[in-house]
A tleap script that builds the chain and sets N, CA, C and O, in Angstrom:
source leaprc.protein.ff14SB
mol = sequence {
  NMET LYS TYR ILE THR ILE LEU MET LEU PHE
  THR LEU THR LEU PHE ALA GLU VAL LYS GLY
  SER THR LEU TYR ASN SER CYS GLN TYR CYS
  HIE GLY ILE LYS ALA ASP LYS VAL TYR ALA
  ASP GLN VAL PRO ALA ILE ASN ASN MET ASP
  ALA LYS THR LEU GLN ALA VAL LEU GLU LEU
  TYR LYS LYS GLY GLU ILE ASP THR TYR GLY
  PHE GLY PRO ILE MET LYS THR GLN MET LYS
  ASN ILE PRO THR ASP LYS ILE SER ILE LEU
  ALA GLU TYR ILE ALA ASN CLEU
}
set mol.1.N position { 0.835 -1.260 -0.113 }
set mol.1.CA position { 0.011 -0.004 0.086 }
set mol.1.C position { 0.895 1.234 -0.083 }
set mol.1.O position { 0.664 2.095 -0.931 }
set mol.2.N position { 2.008 1.275 0.849 }
set mol.2.CA position { 2.843 2.237 0.816 }
set mol.2.C position { 3.341 2.530 -0.591 }
set mol.2.O position { 3.259 3.710 -0.931 }
set mol.3.N position { 3.830 1.688 -1.449 }
set mol.3.CA position { 4.459 1.921 -2.605 }
set mol.3.C position { 3.360 2.421 -3.540 }
set mol.3.O position { 3.647 3.302 -4.351 }
set mol.4.N position { 2.145 1.933 -3.486 }
set mol.4.CA position { 0.975 2.512 -4.324 }
set mol.4.C position { 0.863 3.923 -4.035 }
set mol.4.O position { 0.952 4.690 -4.994 }
set mol.5.N position { 0.667 4.437 -2.779 }
set mol.5.CA position { 0.465 5.878 -2.362 }
set mol.5.C position { 1.733 6.735 -2.974 }
set mol.5.O position { 1.546 7.758 -3.633 }
set mol.6.N position { 2.881 6.272 -2.721 }
set mol.6.CA position { 4.078 6.924 -3.262 }
set mol.6.C position { 3.875 7.105 -4.939 }
set mol.6.O position { 3.969 8.210 -5.473 }
set mol.7.N position { 3.609 5.967 -5.624 }
set mol.7.CA position { 3.314 5.880 -7.058 }
set mol.7.C position { 2.322 6.927 -7.598 }
set mol.7.O position { 2.484 7.559 -8.642 }
set mol.8.N position { 1.182 7.041 -6.683 }
set mol.8.CA position { 0.007 8.083 -7.005 }
set mol.8.C position { 0.581 9.363 -6.983 }
set mol.8.O position { 0.499 10.104 -7.963 }
set mol.9.N position { 1.162 9.690 -5.935 }
set mol.9.CA position { 1.631 11.056 -5.536 }
set mol.9.C position { 2.785 11.402 -6.766 }
set mol.9.O position { 2.759 12.481 -7.358 }
set mol.10.N position { 3.633 10.511 -7.015 }
set mol.10.CA position { 4.529 10.831 -7.939 }
set mol.10.C position { 3.762 11.161 -9.415 }
set mol.10.O position { 3.980 12.210 -10.020 }
set mol.11.N position { 2.942 10.239 -9.850 }
set mol.11.CA position { 2.081 10.410 -10.989 }
set mol.11.C position { 1.294 11.717 -10.871 }
set mol.11.O position { 1.239 12.326 -11.939 }
set mol.12.N position { 0.692 12.280 -9.875 }
set mol.12.CA position { 0.120 13.525 -9.730 }
set mol.12.C position { 0.906 14.704 -10.154 }
set mol.12.O position { 0.511 15.552 -10.954 }
set mol.13.N position { 2.134 14.687 -9.511 }
set mol.13.CA position { 3.172 15.696 -9.687 }
set mol.13.C position { 3.544 15.759 -11.112 }
set mol.13.O position { 3.881 16.844 -11.587 }
set mol.14.N position { 3.511 14.643 -11.871 }
set mol.14.CA position { 3.862 14.683 -13.372 }
set mol.14.C position { 2.869 15.433 -14.241 }
set mol.14.O position { 3.200 15.950 -15.308 }
set mol.15.N position { 1.599 15.473 -13.730 }
set mol.15.CA position { 0.213 15.921 -14.408 }
set mol.15.C position { -0.100 17.228 -13.830 }
set mol.15.O position { -0.970 17.949 -14.319 }
set mol.16.N position { 0.607 17.560 -12.773 }
set mol.16.CA position { 0.143 18.842 -12.106 }
set mol.16.C position { 0.468 19.991 -13.251 }
set mol.16.O position { 1.372 19.912 -14.082 }
set mol.17.N position { -0.408 20.995 -13.116 }
set mol.17.CA position { -0.089 22.082 -13.996 }
set mol.17.C position { 0.907 23.156 -13.244 }
set mol.17.O position { 0.895 23.440 -12.046 }
set mol.18.N position { 1.667 23.614 -14.145 }
set mol.18.CA position { 2.741 24.462 -13.491 }
set mol.18.C position { 2.103 25.702 -13.704 }
set mol.18.O position { 1.441 25.915 -14.719 }
set mol.19.N position { 2.276 26.611 -12.721 }
set mol.19.CA position { 1.346 27.970 -12.604 }
set mol.19.C position { 2.594 29.001 -12.342 }
set mol.19.O position { 3.557 28.686 -11.643 }
set mol.20.N position { 2.464 30.190 -12.950 }
set mol.20.CA position { 3.078 31.122 -12.904 }
set mol.20.C position { 3.646 31.673 -11.544 }
set mol.20.O position { 4.799 32.078 -11.395 }
set mol.21.N position { 2.680 31.632 -10.579 }
set mol.21.CA position { 3.069 31.860 -9.307 }
set mol.21.C position { 4.189 30.909 -8.647 }
set mol.21.O position { 5.116 31.267 -7.920 }
set mol.22.N position { 3.923 29.817 -9.012 }
set mol.22.CA position { 5.123 28.771 -8.649 }
set mol.22.C position { 6.473 28.829 -9.264 }
set mol.22.O position { 7.515 28.478 -8.710 }
set mol.23.N position { 6.350 29.308 -10.469 }
set mol.23.CA position { 7.718 29.740 -11.236 }
set mol.23.C position { 8.216 30.837 -10.691 }
set mol.23.O position { 9.432 30.913 -10.519 }
set mol.24.N position { 7.454 31.769 -10.361 }
set mol.24.CA position { 7.885 33.230 -9.821 }
set mol.24.C position { 8.311 33.162 -8.313 }
set mol.24.O position { 8.843 34.149 -7.806 }
set mol.25.N position { 8.083 31.982 -7.557 }
set mol.25.CA position { 8.441 31.918 -6.192 }
set mol.25.C position { 9.852 32.402 -5.829 }
set mol.25.O position { 9.972 33.255 -4.950 }
set mol.26.N position { 10.825 31.949 -6.400 }
set mol.26.CA position { 12.349 32.441 -6.128 }
set mol.26.C position { 12.491 33.472 -6.819 }
set mol.26.O position { 13.656 33.831 -6.650 }
set mol.27.N position { 11.881 34.286 -7.629 }
set mol.27.CA position { 12.168 35.447 -8.058 }
set mol.27.C position { 11.810 36.473 -7.063 }
set mol.27.O position { 12.487 37.498 -6.981 }
set mol.28.N position { 10.717 36.252 -6.246 }
set mol.28.CA position { 10.138 37.458 -5.365 }
set mol.28.C position { 11.349 37.746 -4.382 }
set mol.28.O position { 11.268 38.861 -3.866 }
set mol.29.N position { 12.204 37.167 -4.090 }
set mol.29.CA position { 13.299 37.706 -3.160 }
set mol.29.C position { 13.940 38.779 -3.293 }
set mol.29.O position { 14.187 39.555 -2.370 }
set mol.30.N position { 14.347 38.952 -4.737 }
set mol.30.CA position { 14.778 40.114 -5.284 }
set mol.30.C position { 14.027 41.056 -6.108 }
set mol.30.O position { 14.491 42.180 -6.298 }
set mol.31.N position { 12.855 40.686 -6.640 }
set mol.31.CA position { 12.217 41.365 -7.541 }
set mol.31.C position { 10.870 41.990 -6.500 }
set mol.31.O position { 10.337 43.085 -6.682 }
set mol.32.N position { 10.581 41.237 -5.654 }
set mol.32.CA position { 9.402 41.524 -4.904 }
set mol.32.C position { 8.035 40.854 -5.122 }
set mol.32.O position { 7.796 40.431 -6.253 }
set mol.33.N position { 7.222 40.730 -4.268 }
set mol.33.CA position { 6.041 39.881 -4.309 }
set mol.33.C position { 5.242 40.288 -5.598 }
set mol.33.O position { 4.663 39.489 -6.335 }
set mol.34.N position { 5.289 41.469 -5.738 }
set mol.34.CA position { 4.422 41.936 -7.084 }
set mol.34.C position { 5.403 42.528 -8.320 }
set mol.34.O position { 5.046 43.129 -9.334 }
set mol.35.N position { 6.527 42.218 -7.965 }
set mol.35.CA position { 7.664 42.469 -9.154 }
set mol.35.C position { 7.977 43.834 -9.321 }
set mol.35.O position { 8.618 44.302 -10.262 }
set mol.36.N position { 7.427 44.546 -8.223 }
set mol.36.CA position { 7.635 46.146 -8.103 }
set mol.36.C position { 8.785 46.542 -7.269 }
set mol.36.O position { 8.858 47.743 -7.009 }
set mol.37.N position { 9.628 45.819 -6.837 }
set mol.37.CA position { 10.893 45.971 -6.165 }
set mol.37.C position { 12.073 46.641 -7.276 }
set mol.37.O position { 12.302 46.265 -8.426 }
set mol.38.N position { 12.649 47.633 -6.590 }
set mol.38.CA position { 13.873 48.085 -7.412 }
set mol.38.C position { 14.967 47.359 -6.569 }
set mol.38.O position { 15.072 47.475 -5.348 }
set mol.39.N position { 15.808 46.558 -7.405 }
set mol.39.CA position { 16.907 45.717 -6.724 }
set mol.39.C position { 18.154 46.137 -6.741 }
set mol.39.O position { 18.685 46.397 -7.821 }
set mol.40.N position { 18.890 46.286 -5.449 }
set mol.40.CA position { 19.944 46.875 -5.282 }
set mol.40.C position { 20.310 48.496 -5.853 }
set mol.40.O position { 21.361 48.983 -6.271 }
set mol.41.N position { 19.099 48.997 -5.685 }
set mol.41.CA position { 19.266 50.294 -6.228 }
set mol.41.C position { 19.756 50.574 -7.933 }
set mol.41.O position { 20.129 51.650 -8.401 }
set mol.42.N position { 19.634 49.387 -8.586 }
set mol.42.CA position { 20.150 49.245 -9.769 }
set mol.42.C position { 18.855 48.663 -10.920 }
set mol.42.O position { 18.459 49.301 -11.895 }
set mol.43.N position { 18.497 47.670 -10.602 }
set mol.43.CA position { 17.638 47.006 -11.293 }
set mol.43.C position { 16.303 47.494 -11.177 }
set mol.43.O position { 15.789 47.375 -10.065 }
set mol.44.N position { 15.601 48.041 -12.129 }
set mol.44.CA position { 14.215 48.688 -11.992 }
set mol.44.C position { 13.325 47.543 -11.903 }
set mol.44.O position { 13.709 46.410 -12.195 }
set mol.45.N position { 11.940 47.849 -11.439 }
set mol.45.CA position { 10.998 46.912 -11.003 }
set mol.45.C position { 10.616 46.476 -12.506 }
set mol.45.O position { 10.592 47.310 -13.411 }
set mol.46.N position { 10.316 45.093 -12.718 }
set mol.46.CA position { 10.154 44.356 -13.846 }
set mol.46.C position { 8.538 44.166 -14.069 }
set mol.46.O position { 8.199 43.662 -15.140 }
set mol.47.N position { 7.566 44.517 -13.173 }
set mol.47.CA position { 6.202 44.430 -13.331 }
set mol.47.C position { 5.652 45.475 -14.311 }
set mol.47.O position { 4.440 45.518 -14.521 }
set mol.48.N position { 6.406 46.226 -14.851 }
set mol.48.CA position { 5.931 47.034 -16.003 }
set mol.48.C position { 6.299 46.582 -17.659 }
set mol.48.O position { 5.972 47.237 -18.649 }
set mol.49.N position { 6.983 45.424 -17.654 }
set mol.49.CA position { 7.514 45.203 -18.851 }
set mol.49.C position { 6.279 44.111 -19.385 }
set mol.49.O position { 5.531 43.477 -18.641 }
set mol.50.N position { 6.289 44.089 -20.568 }
set mol.50.CA position { 5.280 43.308 -21.396 }
set mol.50.C position { 5.908 41.804 -21.392 }
set mol.50.O position { 7.096 41.521 -21.234 }
set mol.51.N position { 4.717 40.824 -21.626 }
set mol.51.CA position { 5.219 39.583 -21.532 }
set mol.51.C position { 6.235 38.977 -22.667 }
set mol.51.O position { 7.095 38.111 -22.511 }
set mol.52.N position { 5.871 39.704 -23.872 }
set mol.52.CA position { 6.994 39.337 -24.701 }
set mol.52.C position { 8.296 39.747 -24.532 }
set mol.52.O position { 9.214 39.026 -24.924 }
set mol.53.N position { 8.514 40.882 -23.963 }
set mol.53.CA position { 9.857 41.368 -23.588 }
set mol.53.C position { 10.399 40.682 -22.567 }
set mol.53.O position { 11.532 40.216 -22.682 }
set mol.54.N position { 9.693 40.533 -21.471 }
set mol.54.CA position { 10.208 39.732 -20.323 }
set mol.54.C position { 10.504 38.184 -20.866 }
set mol.54.O position { 11.524 37.654 -20.426 }
set mol.55.N position { 9.851 37.587 -21.596 }
set mol.55.CA position { 10.294 36.351 -22.108 }
set mol.55.C position { 11.479 36.376 -22.914 }
set mol.55.O position { 12.232 35.430 -22.682 }
set mol.56.N position { 11.838 37.128 -23.734 }
set mol.56.CA position { 13.031 37.377 -24.724 }
set mol.56.C position { 14.292 37.556 -23.626 }
set mol.56.O position { 15.346 36.933 -23.757 }
set mol.57.N position { 14.059 38.410 -22.628 }
set mol.57.CA position { 15.074 38.694 -21.631 }
set mol.57.C position { 15.411 37.545 -20.940 }
set mol.57.O position { 16.587 37.182 -20.910 }
set mol.58.N position { 14.519 36.910 -20.367 }
set mol.58.CA position { 14.487 35.744 -19.546 }
set mol.58.C position { 15.176 34.499 -20.109 }
set mol.58.O position { 15.857 33.740 -19.419 }
set mol.59.N position { 14.908 34.327 -21.625 }
set mol.59.CA position { 15.514 33.476 -22.278 }
set mol.59.C position { 17.028 33.711 -22.608 }
set mol.59.O position { 17.831 32.789 -22.748 }
set mol.60.N position { 17.264 34.740 -22.693 }
set mol.60.CA position { 18.628 35.220 -22.965 }
set mol.60.C position { 19.584 35.149 -21.603 }
set mol.60.O position { 20.787 34.903 -21.687 }
set mol.61.N position { 18.887 35.401 -20.300 }
set mol.61.CA position { 19.574 35.143 -19.164 }
set mol.61.C position { 19.769 33.742 -18.936 }
set mol.61.O position { 20.790 33.396 -18.342 }
set mol.62.N position { 18.885 32.828 -19.345 }
set mol.62.CA position { 18.867 31.485 -19.077 }
set mol.62.C position { 20.051 31.048 -19.877 }
set mol.62.O position { 20.785 30.148 -19.469 }
set mol.63.N position { 20.233 31.617 -20.914 }
set mol.63.CA position { 21.436 31.166 -22.037 }
set mol.63.C position { 22.797 31.717 -21.575 }
set mol.63.O position { 23.856 31.226 -21.966 }
set mol.64.N position { 22.720 32.803 -20.689 }
set mol.64.CA position { 23.998 33.463 -20.197 }
set mol.64.C position { 24.412 34.327 -21.074 }
set mol.64.O position { 25.569 34.739 -20.994 }
set mol.65.N position { 23.533 34.784 -22.108 }
set mol.65.CA position { 24.024 35.819 -23.179 }
set mol.65.C position { 23.779 37.397 -22.833 }
set mol.65.O position { 24.100 38.228 -23.683 }
set mol.66.N position { 23.247 37.790 -21.665 }
set mol.66.CA position { 23.110 38.907 -21.299 }
set mol.66.C position { 23.641 39.132 -19.837 }
set mol.66.O position { 23.713 38.112 -19.152 }
set mol.67.N position { 24.034 40.353 -19.240 }
set mol.67.CA position { 24.737 40.589 -18.138 }
set mol.67.C position { 24.341 41.843 -17.640 }
set mol.67.O position { 25.156 42.514 -17.007 }
set mol.68.N position { 22.730 42.414 -17.922 }
set mol.68.CA position { 22.467 43.691 -17.582 }
set mol.68.C position { 22.479 43.864 -16.043 }
set mol.68.O position { 22.141 43.000 -15.235 }
set mol.69.N position { 22.911 45.089 -15.767 }
set mol.69.CA position { 23.336 45.794 -14.522 }
set mol.69.C position { 24.240 44.802 -13.625 }
set mol.69.O position { 24.199 44.809 -12.395 }
set mol.70.N position { 25.046 43.965 -14.374 }
set mol.70.CA position { 26.064 43.192 -13.614 }
set mol.70.C position { 25.617 41.803 -12.674 }
set mol.70.O position { 26.290 41.243 -11.809 }
set mol.71.N position { 24.238 41.461 -13.167 }
set mol.71.CA position { 23.587 40.398 -12.380 }
set mol.71.C position { 23.377 39.153 -13.301 }
set mol.71.O position { 22.640 38.235 -12.943 }
set mol.72.N position { 24.100 39.140 -14.604 }
set mol.72.CA position { 23.889 37.955 -15.198 }
set mol.72.C position { 24.068 36.682 -14.881 }
set mol.72.O position { 23.321 35.760 -15.207 }
set mol.73.N position { 25.304 36.584 -14.082 }
set mol.73.CA position { 25.483 35.316 -13.535 }
set mol.73.C position { 24.402 34.814 -12.455 }
set mol.73.O position { 24.036 33.641 -12.393 }
set mol.74.N position { 24.003 35.685 -11.734 }
set mol.74.CA position { 22.836 35.329 -10.756 }
set mol.74.C position { 21.268 35.000 -11.364 }
set mol.74.O position { 20.371 34.279 -10.927 }
set mol.75.N position { 21.358 35.817 -12.509 }
set mol.75.CA position { 20.106 35.332 -13.107 }
set mol.75.C position { 20.290 34.072 -14.005 }
set mol.75.O position { 19.358 33.289 -14.187 }
set mol.76.N position { 21.335 33.926 -14.476 }
set mol.76.CA position { 21.429 32.562 -15.219 }
set mol.76.C position { 21.376 31.277 -14.232 }
set mol.76.O position { 20.841 30.227 -14.588 }
set mol.77.N position { 21.873 31.421 -13.181 }
set mol.77.CA position { 21.803 30.376 -12.051 }
set mol.77.C position { 20.332 30.429 -11.644 }
set mol.77.O position { 19.869 29.302 -11.471 }
set mol.78.N position { 19.526 31.363 -11.456 }
set mol.78.CA position { 18.178 31.364 -11.181 }
set mol.78.C position { 17.410 30.684 -12.379 }
set mol.78.O position { 16.625 29.772 -12.119 }
set mol.79.N position { 17.568 31.016 -13.439 }
set mol.79.CA position { 16.669 30.611 -14.481 }
set mol.79.C position { 17.055 28.901 -14.708 }
set mol.79.O position { 16.273 28.115 -15.243 }
set mol.80.N position { 18.082 28.618 -14.312 }
set mol.80.CA position { 18.283 26.944 -14.538 }
set mol.80.C position { 17.211 26.152 -13.958 }
set mol.80.O position { 16.929 25.023 -14.360 }
set mol.81.N position { 16.582 26.787 -12.952 }
set mol.81.CA position { 15.555 26.309 -12.313 }
set mol.81.C position { 14.187 26.306 -13.191 }
set mol.81.O position { 13.228 25.590 -12.907 }
set mol.82.N position { 14.217 27.075 -14.140 }
set mol.82.CA position { 12.894 27.442 -14.984 }
set mol.82.C position { 12.912 26.562 -16.314 }
set mol.82.O position { 13.743 26.895 -17.160 }
set mol.83.N position { 12.246 25.688 -16.535 }
set mol.83.CA position { 12.538 24.857 -17.886 }
set mol.83.C position { 12.165 25.969 -18.780 }
set mol.83.O position { 11.509 26.966 -18.479 }
set mol.84.N position { 12.767 25.602 -20.128 }
set mol.84.CA position { 12.616 26.646 -21.086 }
set mol.84.C position { 11.208 26.706 -21.675 }
set mol.84.O position { 10.798 27.800 -22.063 }
set mol.85.N position { 10.455 25.651 -21.773 }
set mol.85.CA position { 9.229 25.756 -22.186 }
set mol.85.C position { 8.303 26.304 -21.174 }
set mol.85.O position { 7.121 26.315 -21.517 }
set mol.86.N position { 8.535 26.676 -20.216 }
set mol.86.CA position { 7.644 27.294 -19.035 }
set mol.86.C position { 7.908 28.786 -18.804 }
set mol.86.O position { 7.261 29.441 -17.987 }
set mol.87.N position { 9.003 29.349 -19.651 }
set mol.87.CA position { 9.322 30.724 -19.529 }
set mol.87.C position { 8.477 31.879 -19.936 }
set mol.87.O position { 8.668 33.049 -19.603 }
set mol.88.N position { 7.388 31.360 -20.800 }
set mol.88.CA position { 6.312 32.069 -21.376 }
set mol.88.C position { 5.375 32.087 -20.363 }
set mol.88.O position { 4.760 33.152 -20.312 }
set mol.89.N position { 5.014 31.137 -19.416 }
set mol.89.CA position { 4.309 31.224 -18.484 }
set mol.89.C position { 4.859 32.156 -17.419 }
set mol.89.O position { 4.040 32.957 -16.968 }
set mol.90.N position { 5.946 32.195 -16.992 }
set mol.90.CA position { 6.415 33.007 -15.845 }
set mol.90.C position { 6.477 34.306 -16.443 }
set mol.90.O position { 6.250 35.200 -15.628 }
set mol.91.N position { 6.736 34.731 -17.727 }
set mol.91.CA position { 6.718 36.095 -18.281 }
set mol.91.C position { 5.430 36.625 -18.142 }
set mol.91.O position { 5.272 37.742 -17.647 }
set mol.92.N position { 4.264 35.771 -18.621 }
set mol.92.CA position { 2.911 36.127 -18.616 }
set mol.92.C position { 2.446 36.567 -17.158 }
set mol.92.O position { 1.833 37.590 -16.855 }
set mol.93.N position { 2.869 35.589 -16.371 }
set mol.93.CA position { 2.448 35.803 -15.061 }
set mol.93.C position { 3.047 37.347 -14.310 }
set mol.93.O position { 2.391 38.107 -13.598 }
set mol.94.N position { 4.391 37.481 -14.709 }
set mol.94.CA position { 5.165 38.729 -14.113 }
set mol.94.C position { 4.332 39.963 -14.800 }
set mol.94.O position { 3.925 40.867 -14.071 }
set mol.95.N position { 4.131 39.986 -15.938 }
set mol.95.CA position { 3.480 41.073 -16.658 }
set mol.95.C position { 1.907 41.343 -16.367 }
set mol.95.O position { 1.274 42.346 -16.697 }
set mol.96.N position { 1.498 40.366 -15.769 }
set mol.96.CA position { 0.087 40.658 -15.053 }
set mol.96.C position { 0.113 41.054 -13.655 }
set mol.96.O position { -0.831 41.706 -13.209 }
set mol.97.N position { 1.131 40.717 -12.889 }
set mol.97.CA position { 1.182 41.170 -11.656 }
set mol.97.C position { 0.565 42.656 -11.453 }
set mol.97.O position { 0.562 43.176 -10.338 }
savepdb mol mol.pdb
quit
């Protein structure tokens, strides 16, 4: 019975819907709960960016191709946790905060 329960929980997590709020969870420490925080007095709030721009920027950070404001390495590390096919969900969530 124990193994059946574990298998069921694992199966449910495979089919669980990935939500923008879940993806944004680790972002809020620097960017704020509503993405309205200015980080380190350098990085402007990101809640006023449109979803397309956000997606493009996040994809570039994930690839390590940009280093805006000198936080590129940190952003690349953070973006490792976001699957490439889920970046659009994250960008849409931020844009709608």
